[in-house]
C-alpha positions in Angstrom: -0.2 0.0 -0.1 1.3 3.4 -0.9 1.0 6.2 1.4 -1.4 8.1 -0.8 -3.9 5.0 -0.6 -3.7 5.0 3.3 -7.2 5.2 5.0 -7.4 7.2 8.4 -7.9 3.8 9.8 -4.5 2.6 8.7 -2.7 5.8 10.1 -4.5 5.6 13.2 -3.6 1.7 13.5 0.1 2.8 12.7 0.4 5.2 15.4 -2.0 3.9 18.4 -2.0 0.3 19.7 -5.6 -1.1 19.2 -5.1 -4.5 21.1 -8.9 -5.8 21.2 -12.3 -5.0 19.7 -15.2 -5.2 22.1 -18.5 -7.0 21.3 -19.9 -3.8 19.7 -16.9 -3.1 17.6 -15.2 -0.5 19.4 -11.4 -0.8 20.1 -11.1 0.5 23.5 -8.1 2.8 24.5 -6.8 5.3 27.3 -7.3 8.9 26.3 -4.2 10.3 27.8 -5.3 14.1 27.2 -8.1 14.1 29.6 -7.4 11.1 32.0 -3.7 9.7 31.8 -5.2 6.3 32.3 -6.4 7.0 35.7 -9.8 5.6 34.9 -8.6 3.0 32.3 -9.7 2.5 28.7 -12.5 5.2 28.7 -12.2 6.1 24.9 -12.4 4.0 21.9 -12.5 3.9 18.1 -14.8 2.5 15.7 -14.1 1.7 12.1 -16.9 0.9 9.7 -15.8 0.6 6.1 -13.9 3.9 5.7 -15.5 5.5 8.4 -13.5 6.2 11.4 -15.1 7.3 14.8 -13.4 8.3 18.2 -15.3 9.0 21.2 -13.9 9.5 24.7 -16.7 8.6 27.5 -14.5 10.3 30.1 -14.3 14.0 28.7 -17.1 13.7 26.1 -14.9 14.3 23.0 -16.5 12.9 20.0 -15.2 13.1 16.2 -16.2 11.2 13.1 -14.5 11.0 9.6 -16.4 10.1 6.7 -14.3 10.3 3.5 -17.5 10.7 1.3 -19.2 13.3 3.6 -16.0 15.1 4.7 -13.9 16.0 1.3 
């Protein structure tokens, strides 16, 4: 895969350790910006085809990237 063919999921996986997926399809992670791991894995990534979602349940940050909707 060339650099220009990488998806956001590819880039996230290159830089973030995603050890396991939960039953709902989310990859739980520690959000070091708000919690520094004090409460454990309180944030998560979700990948659905080319759509990438991040949600932190601790601080409430949510973001979504859909390459069709977000040019």
